VEXVEX-227638 format. One record per atom (N, C-alpha, C): x, y, z. Coordinates in steps of 0.1 Angstrom, whole numbers, plus 2048, in hexadecimal, padded with zeros to 3 digits. Each point is the difference from the previous one (the first is absolute). Layout:
BEGIN
XYZ...
END
This chain:
BEGIN
C6AA733188017FE7F180580D7FA80A7FF7F880680C7FA7F78057F580180E7FE7F78067F68027FA7F280D7FD7FD8037FB7F37F87F37FE8007F780B7F97F37FE7F28027FF7FA80A8087F28027FF7FC8057F28088097FA7FD8067F38017F57F680A7F78018027F57F67F47F78017FB7FD80C7F57F68017F38067FB7FE80D8047F48077FB8008017F180B8027FA8018017F17FD7F37FA8067F58067FE7F37FB7F17FC8017FA80380B7F27FD8027F78077F680380D7FE7F78087F78027FB7F280C7FD7FC8027FB7F37F97F27FE8027F880A7F97F37FF7F18027FF7FA8098077F28038007FC8047F280780A7FB7FC8067F38027F67F580B7F88018027F67F57F77F58017FC7FD80C7F67F58027F38047F97FC80D8017F48047F98027FE7F180C8037FB8027FE7F27FF7F27FC8037F78097FF7F17FD7F17FC7FD7F78088067F27FD7FE7FA8067F38088087F97FB8077F48007F67F47FB8057F57FF7F77F480E7FD7FB80A80980280D7FD7FB8067F38077FB7FD80C8067F58077FD7F37F97F67FF7F87FC7F47F980A7FD7F480780B7FC8097FE7F480E7FD80480480180C80E7FE8048017F580A8097F77FE8027F580A80880580C7FB7FD80C80780380C8087F480580A8038098097F580480180180F8057F58068067FF80D80F7FD7FF80880380A80E7FE7FF8027F08008097FC7F78037F27FF80A7FC80B8017F28028097FB80A80F8047FC8028017F380E8047FC80280F8047F68087FF80180E80480380180F7F87F880880280080F80E7FC8038057F57F980E7FB80380A80B7FC7FE8087F680980A7FC80080B80A7F58048057FF80B80A8087FB80D7FE7F48038077FA80C80F8017FE8047FD7F480E8007FD80680E8017F880A7FB80580E80080080580F7F67FD8077FE80680E8087F980A8027F37FF8067F880B7F77FF80C8037F78097F77FE80C80780580D7F880780880480580D7F57FD80A8037F980A7F67FB8097FA80B80A80980A8027FC80B80A7FD80D7F87F88098067FE80D7F980D8077FF8018077F580C8087FD7FC80D7F980980A8007FD80D7FB80B8047F67FB8087F680A8057F680480E8058098077F880580D8057F580B8007F57FD7FA7F580A8007F77FE80C8027F68087F87FD80B7F47F77FE7FE7FC7F37F57F67FE8047F38057F67F88058027F38067FA7F57F78087F58017FC7F47F78037F48087FB7F57FB8027F38067FF7F57F58067F48037FE7F57F68078027F37F88007F58058037F37FE80E7FC8038098097FE80F7FC7F28058017F77FA8087F38058017FF80B80B7F980B7FC7FF80B80A7FA7FC80D80580680B7FA7FD80D80280C8097FC80080C80280A80A80B7FC80980780980780B7FC8097FC7F680B7F48028057FC7F780B7FA7F37FC7FE7FE7F37FA7F37FB80A7F58017FB7F48028077F480080C8008097FE80280D80B8008098087F38017F97F57FD8077F38008057FC7F27FF8097F78047FD7F27F67F77F88047FC7F47F77F77F88097F57FA7F97F57FD8067F57F98008037F18077F87F88008027F27F27FD7FA7F97F68067F27FE7FC7F780C80380180680B7F880B80480480C7F780D8027FD80480A7F77FB7FE7F27FF7F47FB7FA7FD7F37F28048007F87FE80B7F28038007FF8108008098078077FF80F8008038057F280A7FA7F98038057F37F47FE7F67FA7F48017F57FD7F77F48098037FE80280D7F480980380380E7FB80C80580180480E7FB7FD8007F18047F67F97FF8007F17F18007FD7F87F88077F27FF7FD7F880D80380480680C7F880B80580480D7F980D8017FB80480C7FA8057FF7F280C7F97FF8088017F37F97FB7F47F97F48017F97FB7F47F58097FC7F98068097F58097FD80580D7F980B80580580680C7F98047FE7F28067F47FD8057FE7F37F47FC7F77F77F78057F47FC7F87F880D7FD7FE80880A7F880C7FE8058097F580D8028008068087F57FE7FA7F38027F37FE7FF7F97F47F28017FB7F67FE8097F28007FC7FC80E7FC80480A8087FC80E7FD8048047F280C7FB7FB8048047F37FF7F57F57F97F68047FD7F57F680D7F97FB80A7FE80980C7FA7FB8017F28038047F77F78027F280180F7FD8028037F880A80E7FD8028017F080380C7FB8008027F28048017FF80F8007F38048017FD80F80E80580480A7FE7F880E80480480180F8017FA8077F780080F8017F980580C7F47FA8037F980380C8087FD80D8077F58008097FD80C80B80A8028068047F480A80A8017FB80D8067F48047FC7FA80D8067FC7FE80E7FC7F48047FC7FE80E80D80080980A7FA7FB80D80180880480E8027FF8087F580480E8027F780780A7F37FD8007F68078088037FC80F8037F38028037FC80E80C8078058098037F880D8078057FE80F8007F98067F680080E7FE7F38078057F57F88027F38068037FA8047F27F68098017F88047F480780B7F980B80580480580C7FA8038007F18047F47FC8037FF7F17F47FE7F77F47FD8067F47FD7F87FA80D7FD8058077F67FC80D7FC8028027F17F68047F98028017F180B80A7FC80480980A80A8097FD80E7FA8008017F480680D7F98008017F67F580C7FD7FC8037FA7F37F97F27FE8027F780A7FB7F37FE7F18007FD7F98078097F18017FE7FD8077F280780A7FD7FE8077F38027F67F580B7F88008037F77F67F57F57FE7FA7FC80C7F67F67FF7F38067FA7FD80C8037F48077FB8028027F180C8047FB8028047F28037F37F88037F58068047F47F980E7FD8018047F580680E7FC8028087FE7F47F97FC7F58077FD7F380780D7FB7FC80B80580680D7FB80E8028068047F880A80C80480880A7F47FF80D80480180B7F77FF8027F980E8097F68008037F980C80780A80A8098097FB8078098097F680A8067F68047F87F680A8067F87F980B7FC7F47FE7F87F980A8097FD80D80D7FC7FD8097FE80C80180D80880280B7F980280D8077F38038087F47FD7FA7F48048067FE7F980E8067F48017FF7F880C80C80280980C7FF7FA80C80080880380D8067FB80B7FB80380D8057FA80280F7F77F78047FB80180E80A7F880980C80680180A7F980880780880A7F980A80580680A8097FA80080E8088058097FB80580D80480E8007F68097FF80480E7FD8078017F380B8068008098017F480B7F57FF8007F780A80A7F68017FC7F37F88087FC7F77FD7F37F98047F580A7F77F68018027F58098027F37F780C7FA8018037F57F77F67F48017FB7FE80C7F67F58027F48037F87FC80D7FF7F48047F98037FF7F180C8037FC8047FF7F17FE7F27FC8067F68087FF7F27FD7F17FC7FF7F880480A7F27FC8007F88067F480280D7FD7F98067F58047F97F380C7FD7FE8047F97F37FA7F27FF7FF7F980B7FA7F38007F18027FC7FA80A8067F28027FE7FE8047F18098087FB7FF8057F28017F47F68097F78038017F57F77F57F58027FA80080C7F47F88017F58067F87FF80D8017F58077F98027FE7F180C8017FB8027FF7F28007F27FA8067F78088027F27FA7FA7F58087FA80380B7F97F68088087F680780D8038038097F780780280480E7FA7F780980180380F80E7FE8068087F87F980D7FD80680B8057F87FE80B7F980A8067F780B80680880C7FA80080B80480880A80A7F97FE8027F38098087F87FC80E7FF7F58048067FA80E7FE80B80A8048077FE80B80A80A80480B8027F78037F67F780B8027F67FC8067F37F38007FE7FA8067F380080F8007FF80680B7FF80F80080980580B80680C7FD80780880A7FA80E80180180780B7FA80D80180A80B8017FC80C7FD80780C8047F780880A80580380B7F880980980680E7FE7F78097FA80480E7FD7FD80980B80A8058077FE80A80B80280E7FB7F58087FF80080D7F980880A8088047FD80D8098098077FA80E8017F48018047FA80D8027F78047F48027F97F57F88047F47F37F88007F98017F47F37F97FE8037F67F57F87F58008017F67F67FD8067F28057F97F67FC8037F27F17FF7FF7F98097F87F27FF7FF7FB7F27FA8087F97F87FC7F37FB8057F580880580280C8067F68087F67FC80B7FB7F37FF7F57FC8098057FD80E80C7FC8018067FC80D80E80480080680280C80E8038018087F47FE7FA7F48018087F47FE7FB7F97F38097FE7F67FD7FB7F38077F37FE7F97F67FB8067F37FD8037FE7F280C7FA7FD8047FE7F28047F17FE7FD7FB7F48047F27FE80F7FE8018057F680780E7FD8018067FD7F280B8067FD8077FE7F37FC80A7F67F68098027FC80A7F780880D8027FE80A7F980680D8027F68098068048088097F68098077F98097F78078067F77F980A7F77FE80D8067F68087FB7FE80D8057FC80080F8078088087FE80180E7F780B8037F880080B7F780B80480880C8047FA80C7FE80680D8037F780780A80580180D7F880780A80180F7FF7F980780780080F80080280580E80780C80080280780D80180F7FD7F68088057FF80E7FD80E8078028048077F580C80980180D7F87FF7FF7F37FD80D7F87FE7FF7F77F480C7FD7FB8017F87F48047F28047F97F67FA8027F280380E7FC7F98097FB80880D7FC7FA8017F17FD7F77F88058017F27FD7FE7F780C7FF7F37FE7FF7F680B80D7FA80380380080D80D7FB8057FE7F580B8097F67FF8007F680B80780780C8007F980C80580580C80F8027FF8077F87F780E8027FF80480A7F57F68077FB80380B7F78007FD7F17FC7F37FC8007FC7F27F38047FA8018077F47F38047FA7FA7F67F77F37FE8017F87F77F87FB8077F48047FB7F47FC8077F37F47FA7FA7FD7F48037F47F97F98057F77F580D8007FD8057F77F58067F38078007FF80D8057F48067F77F47FF8067F48017F87F48007FB7FE80E7F37FB8027FA7FE80D8067F380580880180B8067F58067FD7FE80F7FD80B8077FC7FF80E7F880C8047FA7FF80B7F780B80580980B8057FB80D7FF80880C8037F780A8078078088097FA80C80680880B7FA7F980A7FA80780B7FA7F980D80580880B8007FC80D80680280B7F67F68087FF80180C7F880A80A8058078067F680980B8047FB80D7F880180B8077FA80C7FB80B80B8007FE80A7F880980C7FF7F780C7FF80380A8097F880C80080980B7FA80A7FC7F880A80A7FB80D7FF8078007F780B80D7FE8078037F18008077FC80A8047F28017F47F78028027F47FC7F67F68017FD7FD80F7F37FE8037FD7FC80E8057F28038077FE80B8057F38037F57F68018037F47FC7F67F58017FF7FC80F7F48008057FF7FD80E8027F18038047FD80C8027F28047F27FB8067FA7F67FA7F37FC8068027FB80E7F78048098007FB80E7F27FA8038017F68097F47FA8057F880A8097F38027FE7F98098098007FA80E80180980A7FF7FC80D7F27FC8047FE7F78097F37FB8047FA80B80A7F48037FE7F98098087F97F880B80680180D7FB7F980B7F58078087FC80C7FA7F78088087F37FA8047FC7F67F87F37F98038017F480980D7FD8048027F58097FB80380E7F77F78057FB80180D8087F780A8078068098087F88097F77F78098027F37FE7F87F68088067FD80E80C8058038077FC80C80080B80A7FA7FD80C80080980A80D80380880A7F77FD80D80180680B8047F77FC8067F48098067F67FC80E7FE8088098047FD80E7FE8088077F57FA80B7FB8078077F580E80580380380380C80D80580380A7F48047FB7F48008097F480280A7FF7F580D7FD80380A7FF7F67FD7F57F57F87F68047FD7F57F77F38027F87F980B8027F28027FB8007FF7F18098067F98008007F18027F27FA8097F88078027F37FC7F47F78027FA80180B7F47F88037F58047F77FE80D7FD7F68047F78027FB7F280C8007FB8037FB7F27FD7F17FF8057F980A7FE7F17FF7F27FC8037F98078087F17FD8027F98047F380380B7FA7F98047F48017F57F580C7FA7FF8027F57F67FC7F28057FA80080C7FB7F380680C7F680380C80680280B7F78038017FC80F7FB8098087FF7FE80F7F28038047FD7FB80C7F380380680180080F7F680580780080080E7F97F58067FB80280C7F97F58077F18048017F87F68047F28028007FB80B80A80980380A7FC80A80A80380E7FC8048027F380380D7FB80E8058038097F780480E80480380A7FB7F680B8067FF80B7FC7F780B7F980880180580D80B7FA80980E8027FA80380D7FE80D8027F980C7FC8077FF7FE80E80C7FC8088017F18027F67F97FB8007F180180B7FA7F78067F580480A7FA7F87FA7F77F68077FE7F47FC7F77F68067F28027F87F77FB8057F28008087FE7F48087F58008097FD7F47F77FE7F47F57F98017F77FE7F57FB80D7FA7FB8098097FB80D7FB80B8087F980C80080680B8087FA8047FA7F38017F37FE8047FA7F47F68047F47F37FF8037F68037F680280F7FB80180980A80080E7FC80D8037F980B7FB80480D8037FA8017FA7F27FD7F37FE8027FA7F37F68067F67F48028037F78067F680480E7FC80480880A80480E7FD80D8007F88097F780280D8007FA8007FA7F27F77F77FE8007F87F37F48027F77F58068067F38007F97FA7F37FD8047F68077FB7F27FF7FA7FB80D7F47FB7FF7F97FB80C7FB7F27FD8077F68067FC7F27FE7F27FD8087FC8098087F37FD8078027F880D7F78018098017F880C7FF7F17FD8077F88078007F27FE7F27FB8057FB7F57F97F37FA8038027F580A80C7FB8028027F680A80B8048098007FB80C80B8048097FF80E80580B80680380080E8047FD8097F47F880B8027FC8087F580C8077F980B80380880B8077FA80B7F77FB7FE7F37FF80A7F67FC8048037F17F68057F88038027F280B80C7FF7FF80A80980980B80080E7FB8058007F780A80D7FB8048077F87F57F87F87F98067F87F580680A7F57F880A7FD80580A7F780D80780480180380D80C80680680C7F77FF7FD7F380380B7F67FF8047FE7F27F77FF7F78047FE7F180880C7FB7FD80C80580880C7FB80D8028088027F880A80C80180880080B80A7F48058037FE80A80A8027FB80E7FD7F38028027F980C8047F27FD8087FB8098057F27FF7F57F68057FF7F47FB7F67F78068037FE80E7F68018098017FE80E80480D80780280B7F980480C8067F48068077F47FF7FB7F48058067F87F38037FE7FD80D7FA7F48047F18038057FE80C8057F28028067FB80D7F97F67FE7F77FB80B7F87F78098097FC7FC80B7F880880980880780B80D7FF80080980780980480D7FA80480980980680D7FA80C7FD7F880380A7F780C7FE7F780980C80280D7FD80080A80A80480280A7F480580C80380280A7F780B7FD7F680A7F980580C7FD7F77FB7F57F67F87F78047FA7F67F77F78077F57F980A8047F88087F78098077F680B8058048098077F78057F77F58047F48058057F67F67F67FC7F67F47FD8057F57FC7F77FD80B7F67FF80C8047FC80B7F780B8027F680C80180480B8037F78017F57F57FF7F38038017F67F77F47FF7F77F48028067F48007F780080B7F680580C80480180B7F780B7FE7F58097F780280A7FE7F680B80B80080180680C80A80B80180E7FB8008098087FA80E7FE80080580380E8067F680780480280E80B80A8017FF80880A80A80B80280A7FC80B80B8077FF80B7FF80A80580D80480680180B80680D8047FB80480E80280C8047FD80580E7F27FF8037FC7FB80B7F27FE8047FB80D8067F38037FE7FA80C8067FB7FD80E8007F38047FA7FD80D80A7FD80A7FD80580C80A7FE80C7FF7F28067F57F97FD7FE7F38078017F47F78048027F38017F57F78088037F48087F77FB8088027F47FC7F47F77F58027F87FA7F57F87FE8057F28047F77F67FE8037F27F28037FC7F77F78057F28027FC7FA80D80580380380D7FB80D80680580C7F880D7FF7FD80780B7F97F98027F27FE7F57F97FA8007F37F28068007F87FC80A7F280680180180F80480980380880280E8048038097F480A7FC7F78048077F47F58007F67F77F68007F48007F77F580880580180680C7F58088067F57F98058027F38037F47F780580080180F80C80080780080180F80880C8047FD80680B80780C8058067FE80E7FA7F78078047FF80E7FB80B80980580180C7FC80A80A80C8078057FF80D80180B8088057FE80380F80A7FC8087FF80380E80E80680480080B80680C80780580B8007F57FB8057F48098027F58057F47F97FB7F48058047F37F97F47FA7FA8037F97F57F57F97F98007F18047F57FB8047FF7F28047F57F87F88047F37FE7F77F87F87F87F68098057FE80C7F97F68097FE7F27F880B7FA7FC8007F57F77F87F48058007FE80D7FA7F38067F38038067FB80C7FF7F38038057F57FC7F57F47FF8057F57FC7F77FB80D7F97F77FF7F67FC80B7F87F18038037FC80C8007F28038037F98027F37F28008017F88027F480280D7FA80280A80880380E7FA80D8007F980B7FA80580D8007FA7FF7F87F37F97F58007FF7F87F47F88077F57F68088047F98087F68098097F880A8078078098097FA8097F87F78057F48048097F87F77F97FB7F47F37FC8017F97FB7F57FD80B7F67FC80C8057FE80B7F780D8047F880B7FF80780C8037F88047F67F67FD7F38048037F57F67F78027F47F38048027F78027F580580B7F780680B80680580B7F880C7FC7F88087F780680D7FC7F97FD7F87F47F57F97FF7FB7F87F480B7F77FB8047F680880A7F67FB7FA7F87F58087FC7F67FA7F87F57FC7F28047F67FB7F87FB7F28028097F77F880A7FA8058097F77FA7FE7F28057FC7F67F87FE7F380580C7FA80680C8037FA80C7FB80680380480E7FA80C80380280580E7F47FC8097F48017FB7F47FD8087FD7F18018047F97F67FD7F18017F27FD7FA7F980A7FA7F37FE7FB7FF8077F27F87F97F77FD8057F37F28058017FE80C7FB7F28068007FA7FE7F27F57F88007FA7FD7F37F08008027FA8097F97F18008007FB80180E8058098087FB80280E8037F48088097F77FC8047F580880F8018038047FA80C80E7FF8038047F27FF80A7FD7F78057F37FE80E7FF8068037F780980D7FF80680A7FC7F580C80780080A7FD7F68057F18038027F97F58067F380180F8017FD80880080A80E8037FF8077F57F87FA7F47FE8077F67F87FF8027F17F880A7FC7FF8037F280880D7FD8097FF7F680980C7FD7F880C7FD80480C8057F980C7FC8068057F37F78087F98058077F480B80980380B7FF7F880C8098037FF80D7F97F68037F880080C7F87FC80D80780780A7FC7FD80E8057F48067F87F58018067F48057F880280D7FA80880980580280D7FB8088007F38067F57FC8087FF7F47F87FB7F47F37FD8017F87FC7F57FB80D7F98028017F37FC80C7F87F97FC7F47F48067FE7F77FC7F580280B7F58027FB7F48008097F47F77FA7F57F48057FF7F67FA7F77FD7F28048017F77F77FE7F280380B7F980780C80680080C7F980580380480E8047F680880480280E80E7FD80180780980780F7FE8028027FF80F80B7F88038047FF80E80F80580080280C80680C8077FE80A7FC80C8047F38018097FC80A80B7F87F980C80580080B7FA7F98037F28067FB7FC80B8027F38067F87F57F97F68047F87F77F77F98008017F17FF7F57F97FD8007F27F17FD7FE7FA8077F77F17FD7FE7FE7FD7F17F57FA7FD7FC7FE7F27F18048007FC8057F47F38057FE7F87F67F77F47FD8057F87F67F97F18028007F97F77FA7F18007FE7FC7F28047F37FF8037FA7F38017F38017F87FD7F57F87F68017F67F77F38007F48017FA7F77F57FD7F98037F47F67F87FC7F98027F47F880D8007FE80680B7F980D80180780B7F980E7FE7FE80780B7F97FE7FF7F17F97F67FB7FE7FF7F180D7FD7F98028067F480C7FE7F880B80980680C7FA80080C80780580B8007F580680C7FD80B8017F880C7FF8098067F480180B7FE80A80D8087FC8028027F480C8087FC7FF80E8057F48067FF7FE80E80580180080F7FB7F58078017FF80E80F8008048087F87FA80E7FF80380780D7FD7FC8077F580680C7FC7FD80B80A7F57FF8087FD80A80A8087FE80D8087F68008097FE80C7FB7F580A7F57F97FC7FB7F580980A7F57FF8047FB80C80A7F68017FB7F28037F47FF8067FA7F38037F18007FE7FA7F47FE7F27FF8007FC7F48087F58018087FA7F58077F37FD7F97FE7F47FB7F57FD7F77F77F68077F38028007F77F78067FF7F37F78017F58067FF7F37F97F17FB8007F980480A7F27FB8027FB80380E7F57FA8037FB80280D7F57F68047FA80180C7F67F88047F38088037F57FC7FB7F38088027FD80280E7FD80C8047FD80380E7F37FA8047F77FE7F77F37FA8048007F17FC8047FD7F47FF7F27FB80B7F780580C80680380B7F88048077F97F57FC8027F48067FA7F480D8077FB80A7F97FC80C8067FA7FC8067F280780B7FC7FE8067F380E8057FB8018007F380C8057F97FE80F7FE80C80780180080E7FB8027FF7F17F78057F88007FE7F180C8077FA80780980780B8077FA80E7FB8058007F680880C7FC80780B7FC7F67FE7F77F780A7FB7F780580C7F77F68087FB80480B7F880980A8077FC80380D80780A80880E7FB8048017F480480D7FA80480A8007F57FB7FB7F48088007F480580E7FC7F680980080380D7FB80A80880A7FE7FE80D80880780980F7FB8008017F37FF80D7FA7FF8078037F37F98017F58058037F380580F8007FA80880880480E80180B80280A8057F680680B8018097FD80380F7F37FF8037FC80380E8027F480880480280D8007F580A7F17FD8037FE7F38037F27FC8027FE7F880D7F48018057FB7F880B7F17FE7FD7FA7F68087F27FE7FE7F97FF80D7F38038007F87FE80C7F37F97FD7FB7FA80B7F37F97FF7F780680A7F48047FA7F68068097F87F58088047FE80C7FB7F58087F48048087F77F68017F58018097FF7F380880C7FA8028017F38077F980180E7FA7F58037FA7FF80E8067F58088097F87FA8087F580780D7FE7F98097F880680D7FE7FA7FF7F87F37F67F77FF7FF7F87F47FE8097F47F780A8017FE80A7F680C8087FD80880480A80C8087FE80A7F87F88027F38038097F87F97FB7FF7F17F37FE7FF7FB7FF7F280380C7F87FF80C80680380D7FA80F8017FC8087FB80980E8017FD8047F77F47FB7F38018037F77F57FA8057F27F48068017FB8067F480980A7FA80580980880980B7FC80D7FA7FA8067F680780C7FA7FB7FE7F97F37F47FA7FE7FD7F97F47FF80A7F47FA80C8037FF80A7F680D8057FB80A80080980D8057FC8077F67F87FE7F48018057F57F88108017FF80680380C80E80080180780D7FC7F980A7FC80680D7FD80680780C80C8067FE80780780B7F980D80380280480D7FB80D80480A80780980280D7FE8098078087F980580D7F38028007F980480C7F77F48047FA80180C7FA7F58077F37FB7F97FB7F58057F27FB7FF7F980480D7F58087FE7FA80780C7F27FB8037FF7FD80D7F37FC8067F880D8037F68037F87F880C8017F27FD8057FF7FF80D7F37FD8077FB80E8047F48037FC7FA80D8047F27FF8057FB8098077F38008057F78057F57F77F77FB7F88047F47F38078047F97FA8097F48078057FB7F880C7F78068087FB7F980C7F87F57FD7FB7FE7F47F87F57FC8077F57F980D8027FD8087F67F98027F38098027F57FA8027F480880D8008088098097FC80D80080780080A80C7F680880180080B80A8037FC80E7FA7F58048017FB80E80C7F880380A7FE7F780C7F880380780680B8037F880A80780580C80F8027FE80680780980E8047FF80A7F47FE7FD7F68088097F48007FF7F97F37F47FE7FB7FD7F97F38078087F57FD80D7FF8068087F580F7FF80080680180C80F7FF8018047F27FB7F97F58048047F37FB7FE8007F07F68077FB7FF8007F180C8077FA80480B80680C8077FA80C7F88008027F980B80C7F78027FF7F57F67F47F97FE7FF7F57F78038057F17FB80B7FD8028057F280F8037FE80680780A80E8047FE80A7F48007FD7F68098097F58007FF7F87F47F47FF7FA7FE7F97F38088077F57FF80D8008088087F680F7FE80280580080C80E7FE8038057F37FC7F87F68028047F27FD8017FE7F07F98097F98017FF7F180C8097FB80880680980B8087FC7FE80E7FE7F48058037FD80F7FE80180780E80180D80080080880C7F18048037FB7FD80C7F38048047FF80D8067F48068007FE80D8077F18018047FD8098097F28018057FC80F7FE7F58027FB7FA80D7FD7F780480C80080C8047F780480B7FE8108007F48048057FE80D80480180180F7FC80B80580280280F7F77F78087F37FE7FB7F77F88088047F17FF8037FB7F58057F27FF80D7FE80880980A7FF80D7FE8077FF80180F7F780A80480080280F7F57F78077F67FC7F97F57F98067FD7F27FB8047FD7F47FC7F37FA80B7F67FF80C80480180C7F780080880180C8057F480480A80080B80E8017FA80580D7FF80C8027F980C7FA8077FF7FD80D80B7F98078037F27FA7F67FA7F98027F37FA8048017F280180D7FA8038017F280D8087FD80980080A80C8077FE80A7FA7F77FD7F47FB8087F97F67FE8067F27F58087FE7FC8047F38008108008028057F47FF80F7FE7F28047FE7FD80D8027F38057FF7FF80B7F57F57FF7F97FC80B7F77F580880680280C8037F78088087F880A7F77F38028027F88097F87FA80B80980280C7FD7F980C80680280C7F87F58077FE80080C7F87FC80C80980880A8017FC80C80780680C7FA7FA80C80380580D7FA80D8048068047FA80C80C80480680C7F97FA7FD7F67F780B7F87FA80A7FB80A7FA7FB80C8087FA80A7F97F38058087F58007FA7F48057FD7FF80E7F57FA8057FD7FF80E8037F38068047F67F78037F380580C8008097FE7FB80C80C80080A80A7F57FD7FB7F57FB8097F47FD8068017F280B7F97FF8088017F37F97FA7F58038067F47FA7FB7F380B8027F57FF7F97F580A8017F67FB8077F37F28017FF7FA8077F67F58098057FE80C7FC7F58088047F88047F47F37FB8007F68047F67FA80D80580580B7FA7FD80D8067F58087F97FA7FB7F57F58067FA7F97F67F67F38027FF7F97F87F57FB8097F580680C7FF7FB80A7F680C8067F980A7F87FE80C8057F87FD8017F18088077F97FE8027F280E7FE7F98007F67F680C7FC7FA7FE7FE7F18098067F87FF7FD7F17FF7F17FD7F77FD7F77FF7F27FC7F47F98077FA80780A7F47FB8077F580A8007F47FD7FB7F58098017FA7FF80E7FD80C8057FA80180D80A7FE80C7FA7FE80C8087FF80C8077F280180B8008088077F480280680180E8017F480780780080D80F8027FE80680880980E8037FF8077FB80D80D7FB7FE8077FA80B80E80580180580080C80F8038028057F480780B7FA7FB8067F480680E8048068037FA80B80D8028078087F37FD80A8017F88087F57FC80D7FF8088077F57FF7FF7F57F67F67F58057FD7F77F77F97F48048097F4800
END
């Protein structure tokens, strides 16, 4: 057990003990204590993801299941999801709930279940380090949360997003979700990442400003940064904050995206150059070599050590690695594809364990169907070169070959990428194209593939990565043609800077917007409005009118806006979907629309009558609604977020209809792989003529 782990566990035990004593005091009678809710446990599982075998992070700590601490030798056969669930619950009961309850009782603080769950999620991830009155969230709770703004609370939570001094984007996303759960009690709040952006202030040898609590500060998106912190460095003058490309940040800019900025100093001479951030090298000094046949002076030692450290490879039960043994085709496919794409479909549950990797290779074009017939047979080096080059998405090279025994495009491409080197004999370089590959040689190739870091592109890999799941690409559904890098956000307005496309800027509204001055909306440049006509109760199943529909449709059209309408569906069968479509058509009473009538089926809650609707039924509902709309002479459309689009609908059966896609993120880049005609990019836009927040949309025309 590592000293860090021992120290952490001793600290947790001592805190639990001291706080448990507090629970017995008179103060305990005045404050309600909690246990983590099922929603909290589901949220932690979502954040952590499931891994059946023990794994380690770069600090050498070991975990299993849903991120529960363990020792390297624990669970040699792995755990099931049910067993991982039990480990998670035991960890919460034995440590995290007691730590949070003890702090609350000690200071006589009352919180809601949702606030408690947010703090438990933080504790499960961070340990007890944040539970300290000297830190902001604990201080705010002690002093009274009513004294602090949303931004202050968000910063108190979200600032815990580092590994050392490095900001980790997955921790940013998690902290923001926890912050909005703490503030507003929403376990499934997906917009947290678009509400705030951060600046990571690198003092470049200096010290933080005395009033700066963290080097990473979060700002509301769309606001102005304002006064920036000023660090200090003895004997030098602070010249300002600069991005890596040399642009100075003044504080007068609008918050649009997250930034890393670096202090520049002057000691009477030239400014110190801004350093280029580098990833810290991993310290392997604590690695204990488990293989008696791998020695430190072996050429492959560093590769085997690296991959063993990250649990990518392992040896045999007799303590050997067998570096000269040949790999089977199945073993080689798994190692190559995961290293080249960062995607792992997992071992197949039926048939040959490696058949899932063969399917992935065939889908990507790495191998032709029937090219690999025996997954337990050795695999040739030339086949390996082809698989690796295609999986990495490398541009194939042509020209003089470096190898005396083969003139092959794939081998040349991998050689120029630094992935393969061949062997030099008598001043000639040989590739041995038809020979098999050893475990030592494959370790070197996999290490180099990992260093190359090929992008995860579904069009290349054949898989869409969503919520720790791998979803095979459905090639019958058109992919989105848009270049993500050409989306630019300016305040509430999103632009797509591609001359090949014409776009229109719009909003979607319901009675929740209250009164709307449509002339002001039109004057602000809004070109279209999508208006809710009504909906179906998630629990009752009854249809209801949107009280503002007639007023909004009349006002928007009078102001010259193009209009479309949507129905908030909770249909559980095709009869209800047809009923919803006919209801919508009836409310229009023959009025013309420039934009579609939209089937807006959403996941309301896990207790709603519609939650258990299966994929086939929901797809049938969408078809029934759209066909009914089309028969009435209107254009139909289907609304979806990532979960509905990827997991709840069979998009291959819906290619006759256009899609309206919803996703909000701070990157201002859509993640939907399949094509859509409208992107609902935020639910917190601000437009003259509307009080409060409003959904904003970008449409790709014509219709």
